[in-house]
LOTORDREN-555064 format. One line per 10 residues: their letters; for each residue x, y, z of C-alpha. Coordinates in nm, 3 decimals. Layout:
BEGIN
a	X:Y:Z  ...
***
This chain:
BEGIN
mfkniftnlr	0.070:-3.594:-1.062  0.099:-3.822:-0.733  0.382:-3.976:-0.797  0.551:-4.027:-0.509  0.270:-3.930:-0.270  0.277:-4.215:-0.064  0.668:-4.224:0.028  0.764:-4.216:0.353  0.449:-4.295:0.478  0.496:-4.322:0.885
gnifggitag	0.648:-3.912:0.860  0.383:-3.821:0.672  0.052:-3.990:0.869  0.232:-3.827:1.187  0.306:-3.547:1.072  -0.055:-3.429:0.889  -0.178:-3.610:1.270  -0.012:-3.331:1.427  -0.062:-3.078:1.194  -0.470:-3.144:1.236
ivalplalaf	-0.457:-3.108:1.601  -0.271:-2.756:1.576  -0.519:-2.629:1.359  -0.807:-2.788:1.498  -0.848:-2.452:1.778  -0.771:-2.232:1.550  -1.020:-2.361:1.228  -1.325:-2.375:1.539  -1.200:-1.994:1.637  -1.166:-1.835:1.296
gvqsglgpda	-1.515:-1.982:1.207  -1.630:-1.771:1.542  -1.412:-1.454:1.445  -1.606:-1.447:1.083  -1.942:-1.432:1.172  -2.052:-1.783:1.018  -1.988:-2.015:1.332  -1.749:-2.264:1.476  -1.861:-2.528:1.176  -1.762:-2.285:0.928
glygaifigf	-1.406:-2.261:0.998  -1.385:-2.660:1.040  -1.532:-2.726:0.704  -1.304:-2.487:0.545  -0.991:-2.644:0.731  -1.174:-2.980:0.642  -1.234:-2.929:0.268  -0.911:-2.631:0.194  -0.680:-2.868:0.339  -0.755:-3.191:0.155
faslfggtkt	-0.823:-3.060:-0.240  -0.505:-2.791:-0.191  -0.302:-3.053:-0.078  -0.358:-3.298:-0.322  -0.386:-3.032:-0.612  -0.198:-2.797:-0.553  0.229:-2.710:-0.585  0.392:-2.714:-0.224  0.401:-3.052:-0.133  0.438:-2.963:0.275
qisgptapmt	0.186:-2.715:0.277  -0.112:-2.701:0.571  -0.392:-2.522:0.426  -0.702:-2.379:0.647  -0.857:-2.055:0.720  -0.587:-1.791:0.831  -0.565:-1.506:1.057  -0.546:-1.263:0.727  -0.784:-1.456:0.538  -1.066:-1.464:0.852
avsmviiagi	-1.040:-1.074:0.900  -1.114:-0.990:0.511  -1.361:-1.250:0.533  -1.524:-1.117:0.842  -1.505:-0.737:0.692  -1.700:-0.938:0.379  -1.965:-1.126:0.583  -2.070:-0.837:0.820  -2.107:-0.598:0.463  -2.353:-0.862:0.337
iaandgdvek	-2.519:-0.956:0.607  -2.607:-0.543:0.640  -2.712:-0.526:0.290  -2.935:-0.838:0.367  -3.174:-0.623:0.654  -2.919:-0.848:0.905  -3.095:-1.159:0.796  -2.809:-1.473:0.810  -3.009:-1.695:0.607  -3.095:-1.450:0.349
alpfillvfl	-2.731:-1.331:0.327  -2.585:-1.653:0.315  -2.587:-1.790:-0.039  -2.455:-1.421:-0.124  -2.129:-1.499:0.126  -2.037:-1.820:-0.050  -2.115:-1.704:-0.382  -1.841:-1.438:-0.250  -1.579:-1.728:-0.136  -1.689:-1.945:-0.475
laglmqvmlg	-1.524:-1.653:-0.698  -1.243:-1.590:-0.508  -1.178:-1.972:-0.543  -1.213:-1.993:-0.926  -1.064:-1.618:-0.961  -0.737:-1.843:-0.776  -0.772:-2.108:-1.052  -0.771:-1.892:-1.331  -0.461:-1.661:-1.148  -0.273:-2.042:-1.207
vlglgkyiky	-0.417:-2.143:-1.528  -0.283:-1.763:-1.671  0.057:-1.844:-1.499  0.037:-1.482:-1.272  0.160:-1.730:-0.956  0.533:-1.594:-1.072  0.407:-1.205:-1.021  0.276:-1.226:-0.633  0.596:-1.184:-0.566  0.621:-0.863:-0.655
ipypvvsgfm	0.357:-0.712:-0.384  0.553:-0.438:-0.197  0.703:-0.498:0.180  0.529:-0.188:0.326  0.177:-0.316:0.213  0.216:-0.620:0.362  0.352:-0.575:0.615  0.096:-0.248:0.723  -0.170:-0.506:0.643  -0.068:-0.799:0.878
taigiiilvt	-0.053:-0.551:1.157  -0.371:-0.413:1.120  -0.472:-0.827:1.101  -0.346:-0.838:1.455  -0.469:-0.509:1.544  -0.830:-0.570:1.442  -0.850:-0.925:1.614  -0.706:-0.804:1.909  -0.980:-0.539:1.951  -1.256:-0.717:1.815
qllpmmgyya	-1.153:-1.005:2.057  -1.194:-0.754:2.405  -1.569:-0.788:2.388  -1.605:-1.180:2.417  -1.298:-1.173:2.614  -1.496:-0.979:2.870  -1.746:-1.156:2.847  -2.005:-0.911:2.671  -2.239:-0.983:2.367  -2.427:-0.710:2.286
nsdeefiaef	-2.747:-0.967:2.145  -2.757:-1.000:2.568  -2.794:-0.677:2.669  -3.137:-0.582:2.707  -3.106:-0.217:2.799  -2.804:-0.182:2.499  -3.062:-0.341:2.282  -3.340:-0.127:2.406  -3.191:0.150:2.255  -3.203:0.044:1.922
kpaaeevlld	-3.579:0.016:1.900  -3.696:0.318:1.729  -3.417:0.264:1.516  -3.612:-0.116:1.428  -3.918:0.046:1.372  -3.785:0.267:1.105  -3.616:-0.037:0.923  -3.947:-0.270:0.986  -4.127:0.044:0.796  -3.903:0.066:0.561
kilkeeageg	-3.952:-0.288:0.430  -4.340:-0.273:0.427  -4.257:0.068:0.224  -3.972:-0.117:0.001  -4.225:-0.423:-0.053  -4.559:-0.221:-0.149  -4.290:-0.020:-0.431  -4.201:-0.369:-0.569  -4.556:-0.426:-0.566  -4.695:-0.177:-0.762
ilvledfket	-4.915:0.007:-0.460  -4.879:0.361:-0.437  -4.828:0.428:-0.094  -5.001:0.794:-0.118  -5.294:0.659:-0.265  -5.360:0.359:-0.070  -5.194:0.486:0.262  -5.468:0.244:0.450  -5.208:-0.071:0.307  -4.946:0.104:0.460
vnraeritdn	-5.106:0.127:0.807  -5.255:-0.226:0.800  -4.887:-0.381:0.718  -4.741:-0.181:1.020  -5.001:-0.287:1.228  -4.898:-0.684:1.150  -4.528:-0.595:1.284  -4.509:-0.728:1.651  -4.286:-0.680:1.947  -4.093:-0.953:1.856
diqmesvtla	-4.029:-0.808:1.520  -3.942:-0.511:1.715  -3.699:-0.693:1.917  -3.527:-0.896:1.652  -3.480:-0.635:1.478  -3.315:-0.459:1.767  -3.074:-0.712:1.809  -2.975:-0.737:1.490  -2.893:-0.350:1.524  -2.743:-0.413:1.830
kaassgvlgs	-2.498:-0.670:1.716  -2.444:-0.462:1.411  -2.303:-0.142:1.577  -2.079:-0.350:1.822  -1.866:-0.510:1.565  -1.540:-0.437:1.381  -1.308:-0.224:1.542  -1.480:0.106:1.586  -1.813:-0.105:1.710  -1.610:-0.281:1.971
iktlpralkn	-1.411:0.058:2.085  -1.744:0.263:2.129  -1.863:-0.016:2.308  -1.601:-0.128:2.530  -1.678:0.109:2.776  -2.050:-0.014:2.833  -1.864:-0.381:2.816  -1.578:-0.257:3.128  -1.909:-0.182:3.328  -2.068:-0.518:3.238
inwlefglaa	-1.779:-0.750:3.228  -1.805:-1.113:3.308  -1.515:-1.198:3.520  -1.586:-1.585:3.480  -1.546:-1.539:3.072  -1.251:-1.265:3.140  -1.107:-1.569:3.385  -1.149:-1.812:3.108  -0.988:-1.612:2.847  -0.701:-1.468:3.056
ltiliifgfk	-0.587:-1.877:3.187  -0.602:-1.974:2.789  -0.393:-1.679:2.710  -0.134:-1.760:3.009  -0.135:-2.144:2.856  -0.054:-2.041:2.537  0.215:-1.820:2.600  0.372:-2.020:2.882  0.347:-2.392:2.799  0.583:-2.274:2.502
kittavpstl	0.861:-2.244:2.763  0.827:-2.546:2.908  0.774:-2.777:2.549  0.703:-2.716:2.181  0.650:-3.059:2.121  0.317:-3.036:2.224  0.074:-2.763:2.092  0.024:-2.514:2.366  -0.310:-2.376:2.154  -0.480:-2.735:2.181
vallvvsaga	-0.354:-2.748:2.560  -0.531:-2.471:2.648  -0.860:-2.564:2.448  -0.857:-2.854:2.645  -0.749:-2.784:2.961  -0.950:-2.477:3.023  -1.256:-2.593:2.814  -1.263:-2.972:3.021  -1.167:-2.789:3.355  -1.509:-2.519:3.304
fllkldyqpi	-1.712:-2.862:3.153  -1.643:-3.050:3.485  -1.685:-2.747:3.756  -2.039:-2.716:3.587  -1.954:-2.360:3.551  -2.165:-2.118:3.416  -1.980:-1.995:3.088  -2.109:-1.894:2.719  -2.060:-2.200:2.509  -2.000:-2.196:2.139
dqipggfplp	-2.261:-2.210:1.857  -2.389:-2.554:1.836  -2.154:-2.784:1.569  -2.385:-2.953:1.337  -2.313:-3.360:1.363  -2.267:-3.564:1.064  -2.088:-3.500:0.726  -2.087:-3.142:0.587  -2.364:-3.107:0.330  -2.311:-2.910:0.024
nltmfsnfsi	-2.507:-2.561:0.033  -2.669:-2.507:-0.300  -2.898:-2.207:-0.219  -2.616:-1.976:-0.409  -2.685:-2.130:-0.771  -3.062:-2.077:-0.698  -3.196:-1.735:-0.888  -2.832:-1.688:-1.073  -2.791:-1.462:-1.242  -2.474:-1.156:-1.365
gqispyifta	-2.665:-0.848:-1.171  -2.681:-1.068:-0.864  -2.260:-1.113:-0.808  -2.135:-0.784:-1.000  -2.140:-0.613:-0.680  -1.875:-0.833:-0.551  -1.656:-0.924:-0.799  -1.384:-0.682:-0.689  -1.443:-0.818:-0.326  -1.373:-1.175:-0.443
mtlaflgaid	-1.092:-1.011:-0.658  -0.943:-0.907:-0.347  -1.007:-1.174:-0.126  -0.862:-1.430:-0.420  -0.532:-1.241:-0.402  -0.460:-1.218:-0.030  -0.509:-1.623:-0.068  -0.231:-1.582:-0.334  0.003:-1.416:-0.176  -0.098:-1.586:0.174
slltsvvadn	-0.013:-1.904:0.032  0.319:-1.804:-0.175  0.481:-1.675:0.123  0.405:-1.989:0.303  0.544:-2.208:0.008  0.878:-2.009:0.075  0.897:-2.081:0.396  0.845:-2.464:0.307  1.125:-2.424:0.026  1.365:-2.308:0.274
mtktkhnpnk	1.305:-2.566:0.561  1.281:-2.855:0.331  1.544:-2.728:0.021  1.279:-2.820:-0.260  1.128:-2.534:-0.495  0.743:-2.546:-0.490  0.516:-2.420:-0.823  0.338:-2.135:-0.785  0.105:-2.164:-1.067  -0.029:-2.519:-0.952
eligqgigns	-0.018:-2.380:-0.601  -0.256:-2.103:-0.696  -0.485:-2.368:-0.847  -0.479:-2.630:-0.569  -0.589:-2.338:-0.325  -0.821:-2.223:-0.579  -1.019:-2.545:-0.581  -0.971:-2.589:-0.206  -1.157:-2.252:-0.140  -1.448:-2.292:-0.437
iasvfggipg	-1.498:-2.663:-0.280  -1.531:-2.543:0.081  -1.725:-2.269:-0.019  -1.983:-2.501:-0.169  -1.969:-2.713:0.140  -2.008:-2.386:0.350  -1.671:-2.320:0.466  -1.514:-2.017:0.516  -1.162:-1.912:0.255  -0.831:-2.033:0.364
agatirtvvn	-0.471:-2.035:0.279  -0.136:-2.193:0.325  -0.085:-2.150:0.718  0.287:-2.075:0.802  0.249:-2.235:1.135  0.078:-2.545:1.043  0.311:-2.580:0.794  0.603:-2.607:0.979  0.466:-2.861:1.179  0.391:-3.085:0.927
insggttqls	0.761:-3.070:0.859  0.897:-3.090:1.152  0.720:-3.390:1.218  0.795:-3.534:0.920  0.576:-3.440:0.671  0.713:-3.452:0.320  0.428:-3.490:0.087  0.112:-3.391:-0.019  -0.050:-3.698:0.197  0.047:-3.527:0.523
gmvasilllv	-0.186:-3.274:0.480  -0.467:-3.460:0.333  -0.439:-3.690:0.688  -0.482:-3.340:0.852  -0.772:-3.302:0.709  -0.942:-3.617:0.699  -0.852:-3.610:1.105  -1.026:-3.258:1.183  -1.351:-3.458:0.975  -1.310:-3.767:1.204
illalgpvas	-1.304:-3.505:1.497  -1.625:-3.360:1.363  -1.799:-3.677:1.307  -1.748:-3.823:1.655  -1.687:-3.537:1.878  -1.856:-3.260:1.752  -2.137:-3.244:2.029  -1.851:-3.243:2.258  -1.687:-2.963:2.082  -1.970:-2.715:2.110
qipaavlagi	-1.961:-2.698:2.497  -1.611:-2.532:2.403  -1.691:-2.167:2.588  -1.665:-1.901:2.339  -1.430:-1.700:2.606  -1.140:-1.971:2.565  -1.169:-1.911:2.183  -1.125:-1.527:2.209  -0.793:-1.636:2.459  -0.697:-1.789:2.099
litvgigvmd	-0.798:-1.524:1.862  -0.608:-1.283:2.098  -0.260:-1.504:2.096  -0.338:-1.514:1.721  -0.356:-1.142:1.726  -0.031:-1.096:1.871  0.110:-1.346:1.685  0.036:-1.187:1.308  0.151:-0.851:1.352  0.492:-0.769:1.142
ykglkaipnm	0.680:-0.642:1.430  0.984:-0.665:1.202  0.847:-0.411:0.988  0.701:-0.195:1.285  1.077:-0.185:1.445  1.242:-0.110:1.106  1.050:0.264:1.120  1.289:0.448:1.229  1.572:0.341:0.944  1.293:0.398:0.617
pkseivvmlv	1.243:0.621:0.330  0.981:0.834:0.462  0.753:0.709:0.163  0.763:0.339:0.279  0.629:0.470:0.601  0.375:0.629:0.468  0.238:0.308:0.226  0.292:0.084:0.542  0.093:0.369:0.798  -0.168:0.455:0.520
vlllsvfwnl	-0.248:0.036:0.457  -0.256:0.012:0.846  -0.450:0.270:0.911  -0.720:0.234:0.647  -0.741:-0.149:0.672  -0.794:-0.105:1.091  -1.039:0.200:1.070  -1.179:0.179:0.730  -1.201:-0.115:0.472  -0.968:-0.392:0.464
vyavgiglvl	-1.065:-0.442:0.120  -0.969:-0.082:-0.013  -0.681:-0.083:0.212  -0.483:-0.301:0.010  -0.569:-0.158:-0.333  -0.481:0.192:-0.229  -0.143:0.062:-0.069  -0.063:-0.087:-0.386  -0.162:0.234:-0.597  0.024:0.440:-0.369
aslifmkkig	0.354:0.234:-0.391  0.343:0.151:-0.762  0.326:0.552:-0.779  0.624:0.618:-0.551  0.787:0.377:-0.711  0.727:0.558:-1.072  0.815:0.845:-0.938  1.170:0.686:-0.792  1.253:0.577:-1.094  1.164:0.841:-1.316
dvsaqrsklv	1.390:1.080:-1.122  1.689:0.819:-1.143  1.596:0.767:-1.522  1.611:1.190:-1.548  1.927:1.253:-1.284  2.106:0.983:-1.536  2.016:1.064:-1.842  2.195:1.383:-1.943  2.197:1.626:-2.267  2.542:1.698:-2.313
plgnadeltl	2.724:1.935:-2.573  3.036:1.844:-2.676  3.357:2.013:-2.533  3.174:2.151:-2.271  3.143:1.858:-2.007  3.203:1.951:-1.644  3.166:1.721:-1.308  2.857:1.667:-1.352  2.815:1.553:-1.718  3.149:1.398:-1.783
pwndeanfpq	3.103:1.188:-2.107  3.138:0.846:-2.141  3.479:0.657:-2.194  3.377:0.653:-2.594  3.310:1.031:-2.578  3.614:1.162:-2.475  3.808:1.181:-2.806  3.506:1.331:-2.996  3.611:1.616:-3.193  3.607:1.943:-3.037
nlkeevfikr	3.523:2.177:-3.364  3.164:2.009:-3.375  3.072:2.083:-3.022  2.808:2.398:-3.113  2.648:2.153:-3.367  2.644:1.844:-3.225  2.489:1.731:-2.881  2.411:1.403:-2.709  2.158:1.283:-2.504  2.255:0.974:-2.321
ldgplffgnt	1.896:0.803:-2.208  1.967:0.538:-1.867  1.669:0.355:-1.826  1.351:0.261:-1.916  1.129:0.543:-2.104  0.775:0.540:-1.968  0.476:0.787:-1.835  0.679:0.838:-1.473  0.984:1.043:-1.657  0.828:1.149:-2.010
sdfqelakgi	0.854:1.535:-1.899  1.200:1.525:-1.851  1.230:1.365:-2.198  0.968:1.660:-2.363  1.222:1.883:-2.208  1.502:1.776:-2.417  1.380:2.005:-2.722  1.467:2.326:-2.526  1.793:2.219:-2.417  1.960:2.249:-2.777
pttathliir	2.059:2.558:-2.924  1.964:2.663:-3.270  2.332:2.598:-3.389  2.255:2.243:-3.333  2.231:2.037:-3.659  2.284:1.660:-3.501  2.179:1.499:-3.215  2.303:1.145:-3.096  2.034:0.959:-2.843  2.222:0.647:-2.711
mgkvpyidqs	1.968:0.382:-2.665  2.174:0.096:-2.510  2.037:0.122:-2.171  1.726:0.193:-2.232  1.509:-0.201:-2.243  1.158:-0.064:-2.239  0.941:0.236:-2.386  0.594:0.198:-2.282  0.300:0.408:-2.480  0.351:0.758:-2.311
glyameetll	0.712:0.679:-2.362  0.687:0.640:-2.713  0.453:0.936:-2.798  0.691:1.172:-2.593  0.981:1.084:-2.793  0.725:1.111:-3.135  0.661:1.452:-3.034  1.029:1.563:-2.935  1.179:1.432:-3.251  0.895:1.613:-3.460
rlrqnnvkii	1.003:1.914:-3.247  1.386:1.837:-3.335  1.312:1.790:-3.708  1.102:2.176:-3.734  1.467:2.318:-3.610  1.636:2.092:-3.880  1.789:1.882:-3.623  1.891:1.544:-3.738  1.854:1.268:-3.479  2.122:0.952:-3.478
lvslqkqpkv	2.032:0.674:-3.265  2.270:0.483:-3.099  2.237:0.077:-2.961  1.832:0.040:-3.007  1.734:-0.216:-2.863  1.476:-0.485:-2.955  1.128:-0.367:-2.776  1.196:0.028:-2.814  1.255:-0.023:-3.215  0.933:-0.226:-3.276
mmqsidiipd	0.707:0.010:-3.073  0.904:0.316:-3.294  0.832:0.104:-3.613  0.495:0.069:-3.518  0.414:0.459:-3.537  0.636:0.498:-3.816  0.913:0.766:-3.639  1.153:0.475:-3.791  1.167:0.556:-4.107  0.961:0.890:-4.127
lvpekrivks	1.145:1.048:-3.803  1.499:0.900:-3.818  1.589:0.700:-4.130  1.717:0.365:-4.127  2.078:0.507:-4.202  2.078:0.713:-3.898  2.027:0.440:-3.670  2.378:0.246:-3.598  2.506:-0.041:-3.315  2.800:0.153:-3.142
fkeamnyirt	2.850:0.528:-3.033  3.251:0.453:-3.261  2.988:0.400:-3.622  2.777:0.706:-3.512  3.096:0.919:-3.483  3.197:0.747:-3.838  2.885:0.915:-3.923  2.943:1.264:-3.786  3.245:1.344:-3.931  3.156:1.225:-4.286
nvedvv	2.857:1.418:-4.274  2.852:1.711:-4.018  3.053:2.019:-4.151  3.213:2.258:-3.874  2.957:2.633:-3.917  3.219:2.843:-3.707
***
């Protein structure tokens, strides 16, 4: 399993160190963006990076929190916190449980061998989703870039005090209902509990509501005018300087990661000049400890609402990772093992969740940096994670002094970089149906729900694809009356010499493509197109590799109607899967006996000449 992992020791160590340095600012930034804090981003980078490399199927891949995974995680985290009265500590076990489930589902995808099917996700869905991720990151980082934080705006918080009192009273009523107290019979108890609500309780609930109202894309847009009136020019300057360094330093050299340069230069400058800036959340010192609260009072009922959410996160992580694996293959001229990669990513995400880390996937930029710096085996990814752990243990208190505006600046550059400009530029030349799919996924992701947007996009893309395939099959599958072919119904080469005297008795149905639910209605129209003079119908099945259940029943219904009209069916070049399906419901031999199933059109002609007489 770990054969040759220690070859090219020098290159792997240097590649891992370089990738780890690139990963540091992004891990901190993604942790902050997720809502769980910078430490959650570091923990995710450490544990996912190490175990995904150790057990994964792409030797040079560097894994950790990524923009798509963090954007979806942010939505999940916000939703679960809101469902738990805005209490992060109360919501944390459920959040980590979703992340654990997503990791376990990824392992299951790999074990079941489904990795090779991930590549069939339609490009418009991926493009719309990636562009939406970029827009979400950009919009949600506008407020911190301006130094505006809703939990520090007392005037804004005060607007939520009536709603906070309503929330607190609702909590009392729910508590009494849980205890079996009838409010109308014992109203005094409700009043007594309400009187114990303090101003501090109302203030804390108001802060929670204010933060929720200013979060997400819509919240950020609604709060933007207030932020512009209360802009902190120092914070704005730090974020703007960070962005300028990131884009500008790349033009000087790419040997040193510009993101790291911006992080160090701006953070050190702000600290040494003793500027009055907003630092990131405190990063705990010491080795990360497992958070086992998710397993306390565990029940199926608790996790059932989050199954679909975890599944979406698992599929997104799988797509994100395997796309990066393809990039790594192209650079190293190797071939990854998709199922093994999913198992490795799942193990990494599962372990990271236990230690409070946010989920991640294969990271393209970090993987490219690793390969270009000499990384060739899984050791490089493990070295990158170990470096991050050393930084956490040795420099945790120092990292806690990083200005929040610096990470906002870093995330804005990430948002700009992650959007799919290739897809956007191609819109004028794309089919309208694909443009619709892309825009639907984009708009729903930005303004509604990332998780549901992807699902709706996949369903929409699948329906459009089925419609197109059905239309193509219908156009190419012709009912041909012999001797009456025109430019639209020209006979196939082997039909050219068919006896003209049988043109009223024998018809040919050419099927071209799978018979499935997308084109069954066209096939069912077959019986209506055959005149009463017909005695035989030759159905050419050589280009029908597959029949689904809908197609099977459509064929049975059509053949029954033809038999009622005394039309005998001859099947030509019937392939294995359709034959098995037709035998399963006795179409063969009840409606089409074995003697009328022939291997070639020539055999069908021999049967016709022997058994069909001209009625004219």
